[in-house]
N, C-alpha and C positions, 0 to 999 in steps of 0.2 A: 837635241841637248837641253833640259831642261832643270832652271836652277830654282830650289826652294828658297826663300832667306825668309829664316823668324829674328827681325830684328832686336835689339837688346831690350829688355822691361824688368831687368833688375840689375842691381848692385851686389847683390853679396850671397844668392845663391841661385843658382841657377838648374831647372827644372825640364826634364824632357819633354822637346817639342811637339808634344803629343795631336796639336792639329795640322801640323805639314805629314806628319809620318800617318797620320788617318788618310791625307790625299792623296800621298804618296804611296800607298798601299796600293791603290788603283791601278798606278803604273807601272808596281811590279813587272819586270818580266816584258814590258809591252816598249816602252821607253825607257832612255838613258835620262838619266837625274843626279844630281847631285843634293847635297843638303849643307846650307851656309847659318850658321845662329851665332847672332850677337853676344847671346849671354854667355858664350864662351871661349867667343872670340873679340875679343877689344881691338882687334886692325879688321875687324869686317870690310870695311867700306876698302881699305887698300888690298887684300885679298881678295876681293869681288870682283874689282877691276882688274886686277892679275889673273886671272880666272877666265874670264870673259875675252880678253885679251888674247889669250892663249888658246881657248877654245871655240869651237862652233856650235853657241849658243841662239837657241831661239826664243826662249820663254824664258823670263825671270818672274816667279811668282813669289809674290809677298805677304805673308800672315800679319794684318795691323789691328790690334788691340787699341780703342782710346787711351792717350796718357803717354807714356816714354816711345811708346812700339811707334804710335803715329808723327813723332817729332822724326823718328832716325828713318821712317816709311818715305818721307816727302822729301829730306834731304837722297835718300839713295837713288829713291827715285829720278830726279831731278839728274842726278850724276850720269847714272845709265842713260838716259836719255840725250846728254848733252856728249857721253863719251862714245856709244853705240846706241845711235837712231833706230838702226835696226830687228832691234832688238825689239819684241812686245815685254808689254809690261802690264800683269795681271793683281790686282789685287784680292785678298777675301778676308774673312771675317768679320768682327761685328762691327768695327767702325766703318768700313765701306759697305756693309748691307745697313746703316742707318743712314749713311749721307751718300748714295752712291751718284749722284748728280754733280754735287760740287765734286767729288773725287775724276769724274767724267770728264768736268769741262776744265781740271785743271791744265790740262796740256800733256801730261807726262804720266797718266793711266789710259792704256787702252780696254782693259775689261775689265768688268767689278762679278765678283763670285759671289753672290747675296748668299746669307743662312749656309748651308750643308754645301760643300762641295766636294764630298766623295765620288757623285757621277758627275755632276756639272761639268766639275774641270777636264776630266778625260775626255768628254764625251765635246768641250772646245779644243782642246788639241787635236783631237780626229777632225774634227771639222775645219781647224786651220791648216790641217796637212792634206786634205781631199779635197776644200775645196765648199762644202757642202751648206748647208742655210743655218744661220746661228739664230735664229727666230725660232726653232724648234728647243733650245737647250732650257729648261728649265731652270731658273734662276739665274739666269746670264741678265746682264746690265750690260750694253754695250754703245757707244755712239756712230752713229749713223747718219750724220750730218744733223741727226737732231738723238736726243739720250731713250734708248729704247731700255724698255724693262721689260724682260720675259716675264710669262706665270711661273707663278713663287713653287718651288721644289717642294713635293709632298717627304713629309719628315722620312729620313732613313732610319730603317732597324738596324740597329747599329750588330745585330746576331748576323744578319747578311751579309758583312762586310768580313774582307778576309783579316787576319791578323795586323798587327803592325809593322812594320821590317823594322825592327831596334836594333838589326846588325847594320844599317844608315847611318847611326851614332855609337860613339863610344860613351854607352851606358853609364860606367865607372863613373864619367863626369859629371852627373846629373845626381849619385847619390851620396846623400850627406847626411849630416846629425842634426838632429831636430831635438825636439822637446820629446819626440813619439820614439825616437831611437836612435843606436849609432850612424844606422843604413837605411836611410829614410827614403824610399823611391816615390814617385807624383803617377796617377795612376786615374783615368778617366772611364765609368764602366755605364753609362746613359747621356743622353742626349735631352735637351730643353726643360720643361718645369709645365707642371699642368696648373698654375698661376698666372698672372696677369697686373704683379703689380707696376704701377703707374710710372716708378725713378728705373726700370730694369730694362736693360736693350734684350737679354734673355725671351723676354714677355715681347719683343717686337719680333725678335725672329722665327719663334717658335709660337707663340700664338695661344697658350695654354695647352700644349702638345707635348706628350715624354715618352719615351721608350727606354729603357733598359738592357743590357746584356744578363743572361741567364747566371742566376750563380754560382753555376759547375763554372762556367770561362772565367768569372773573374777570380775564383779559386786556385784551378788551373792555371792563370795565367801568375795570379803571386806565388804556385809553389813554385814556378821556373824563374823566377824575379828569385825567390830563395837559394834555387840551387844553384843558378850560375851567376849570383851576384851578391851571396849571402845577406840578402834585404833582409831587414827584422822590422821594421814599419812603411806606413803605405798612408798618403794621402790622397785621399782621394776627389780630383777637381771636379767632379758632376756640380752643377747647378742645385740639383737637389737629390742625392743619393737616397733618401729617405722615402721617397714615394710610395714603394710598395712593402709593408712591413711583410709578404711571403716572402720576397726576396731576399730582403734584409733577414729575415730569420732563417731561413736555406743558408744563405753566407755566413752567419756567423755560426751553424752547424759544422761546414764547410771547414772552417779556418781556423776552429779553436783546437789547443792546444800544438798550435805550430807556431809559435812564439813568435806572431805576428800582432805590433799594437797598429789603430788605426784611429783616424780622424773623416769626417765630412761631414756636408752640409744638410739642415734640416730645418723644417719650419715649424714653430712651439705648436700651436695645434695639433701638428700631425703627431710628434711625440707624444704631446700628451694623453693622446691615443692608444698607444703602442699596450700592450697586453704585458703584465711586471715577467714573464715568463720570455720574453721575447727580449727586454732592457736585461732582465738576470743573462742570458745568452751572449748579449751583445759583449757585454761588461769581461765574460769569461774569454772569450773570442780577441777581444786584443783593445776593444771600443776606450780609448782614453779621456777625448773632446770632442765636442758635437760645436760647429757652429750655426748658432740662429738668428736670424733675419727678428729682431724685437722691436726695431725702427722709432718706435716713439712709446710715449705713456698714454696717449691721447686717443680714446677711438676716433673722436673727429678726425685725429689728422690721418689715424689709420685707415680710415674709409676711402680722404682725398687721395689717399696712396694705391686705394684698390687692392688691399691685399688679402681679399677674399676669403674664402676660406671661414673658421669660426675664434680668429685669433683676436685677444683682446688685450689689455695691461693686466687683468687678473690671470688668464693663461698664461703668461709669462712668468708671473710671481707663483704662481702652483707648480708650474714644469721646473723652475729653479729650486724649487724644494723637493719636486721628486729625483731629478739628477742626482740631487747630495743623496738620496740615499741609496742608488746606485753606485755614488761614489762614477759616476763620469761629469767631467768637468764642462759646462756649458760657458760656450763663447758668443756672449752677444754683441751684434752689430745695431748702431745707434744711429739715423738718418736724420742729422736735426738739422736748424733751419728751413723748413719747410716754406711754402707760397701759403702759408695761410694767414688770417687777418689778425691775429695775436702772436708774433711770434717769439715776443719776448715772455709774454707768459708760459707758453709751450717749452721756452727754453729751462724758465724756472722749474716747472713740474719735468721736464727730466729729469734735470740735474736732481731732486727729489726722489724720482724714479731709480734712478741706477744706485744712490745712495740705497735705496730699499733692499733691491737685489745684491747687491753686497753685504746686505745686513744678513740677510737671509742665508746667502751662499760666500764668505770669501773667496771661496778659491774658485766665483766665477770670472771670467776673465771679459772684459768691456771694449770694443772697439769702437771709436764713436767718427762717424763721416758727417760731413756735410751734404746736405743735398744739393745735386747738379743737377738740371735738366737735359734730359733722354730724348731723342728724334723720337718723340711714340705719338702720334697725333689721336690718337682715339685716345689718350692720357688725360685725364682731369687735371692732373699734378703742371704738366705741360700748359695745358690751356691759361691755370691760375696763372704760371709763370709770366708766359706773354701777357696776359692782361697787366703784370706789375712790371715791365719793362722788359725782359729777357727776351733775346735775340741771337739766334745760331752765328756764325760766320759766314758771311756771303760767299768766301773761295777760301782752298783749301790752303796756300798760303797763309791766310789769317790765322789758322789753327796756330803758327809758329810764333805768332807775337805772345809776349810774357803774359802778360793777364789770362791768356788760353791756356797755359802750359800746366797749371795747377787744375785746371777745370776739372776734368777724368778721372784725374785720383781722390775727387771728392774730400779734398780739405782746405783750398782757396777757390773755389768755385766762381765762377762771373753770377753772382745771383743780386739784382739791382734794390733789391727789400731788404737786404739782412744788410745794418748800416756797420759802419766801423767798430762802432761800441758793439755789436751782437756779434760780429765775428770775431772779437778780441773776448768777447765771455766765451764763447765754444772753445778757444785755443785754452785759456787760462784754465777754465776748469778740466780739461783735456789734460794739460800738465800735470796738475796738481794728482789727479786723478790715479797718472802714471808714477807718478813719486811716489802716492801713498800703496798702490798695488802694483810693481811693476809687473809687466807682461812674463811669462817663465817661457814664449815663446825665443826673447835676446835671450838665447845662450850664453853668451859674452858677458852677459850680468852676472857675476859670480855671489855668492852669498852675502859675503863683505858687501859689493856695492848693492845689493839690492835694499839691503841695512841701514846705509848711507839716504839711500834713495828714501827709504821710507821715514828716516827722525827728518829727513826732511819734508816731505810731504805732509805728515803726521796730523802734525799742530794748525796749519790752513784745512785739512781736510776736518777737522773735527771743529774747527773752531768756523767752516763753512766760508773760508776768506782765502777767495778763488783769483780775487784781480792782482797785477802786478806778481806774480812771480818769480820776479827776474832771476834769485839764486837757485831754484830749482833747472830755469833755463839753459842756464851756464854749465852745471854741473853733469847737466842730463846731455849737452853738447860734449862735454870733457867724457863723459865716458860712453859715446858716442852712442847712444840710447836709439835703437831702433824699433821700430814700426812697424810689425809684418806687411800692413792692411793696404802700404804705402807699393808695395813691392809686388812686381806680376809675375808672371810665368809663364 
C-alpha cells in the first residue's frame, strides 16, 4: 500500500492536488494507494497516523512546495519516522528538487524524486519491490552512505501520460466560487517554461524546456468537468500557458460558446506578439484575466533576473494598453528588492512604474512580491545575493525557524541587503495600493467594503504618502483582506 500526501498549502480555498494525481495515474491498476490532502483535511496528521496504524503501508510519498507545505512536510515526516520507522518516506516537488542534499541528510526522508516523477516514482516502487538497482532511475536521489543523484529525467510529454484519476478525490470539494465563475476548477495543461528567469524554481527544474497537452485534450477535459461537475470557470496553473499561440488559438476555438471563463499565466513579450485575431478569440472563448510577470521597471534588473526574450518596461506598458482594448484584465506581478547596487532607487522607480500601469489601465491588478533567492546555481541573482551575505539553511530543521517561514512566500524573505526601512517601504506601498485598488480576487470584499478601502487609500495614493498607513492596516485586518498570492495550491 502506498499513501500520497498533499500537505496543507492554503487556508481558504483548496485546489485539486494535481501533482499527486499525475503521479498516481502511473500507478493506477498496478499498486493500491490512497490520497490524503491537508487542504481538505484539517486533522491530517491524526488521520494519517490512524491509517498507518491500521493498514500495511510501505511507502508514504509527500509532495513538497516551498512555503507552508514544507513546514507541515517536515513535521509529518518526523512523526512518521518516529511512530512507523519501517515506512519508507519519499519526497517530491519543487523543494526537494532544489534542496535534495539537505533533505536526504535529515535522517527522516529516504528518497527524493527530482523534477517530474511520473516515471521515476513507479520505477522506484518496482525496484524496492524486486530489489533492483536504484542507480538506473533517472531523477532519483538517495542516501547510500553518500548522497547519490542519478541522471536528470528527460522532459515527459504530458500527451503520453494517462488521464488523471479524478475518482480518487471528491472533485466537488475543490470546485469553488472565484472572480471567474461560481464553479471554478484548477487544471494543468503543460509542463515547464522556455525561459530561465533567475528567481524561478521552474527554471531550475525544466532548464528552458516546455511541452503542452494538445488543445483537443484540454477542451475535452473541460467538457467533462462541465458535464460531470457543472464547472463554469477554470484556472490554468501552468507555468506558462501561452507559450504556443497556435495551441491557444485552437483551444479558444474549441471552447468558445461553452460558457467557461478562464485564467492563465503568460509573459508580456509573448502576448504582445499575439495576432489580434487570437486575442479576440481568447476573449470570445472566456479569457477574463491573465497573470504576467512584469517583475521590475528597470531593464538592468530584468537583465540581472535573466528574463530573456524581448521584455522591457516599455513592453509591459504597451501590453497594458493592448489588454484594455480587448477587455482582458492584466494581473502583473512585481518582484521588488533585488540584490542590485541601488535597491532604494529601484524601489522608487518601481512605485512610479506601477502608478503608470494603473493610470493606463485602472483595472490592472498588481501583485507585489519581495525577491527571495532560489537555489539556482547558474543564476546571476543568486550569485549577487550570496555576495551580499545570503546563505540558505544548512539543515532541513533550520527551515522551521521563524525567520525562514516567510522566505518562500516572497513577502518577508531572508535578504541581508534589504534594510528594515526598505522592507517597510515595500509593505507600506503595498498596503496603500491594495486600499486604493482592492483586488477583485477577494470575493469577501463587498462593494461597500471596497468603497471604504478606496476612500481610505485614495488620499495617500494621490499624495504619494505611503509611510505609516496604520489606519489602513487596521481596517484590512478587520475586513480580513486576502492576498491570493500568499496561498498555495
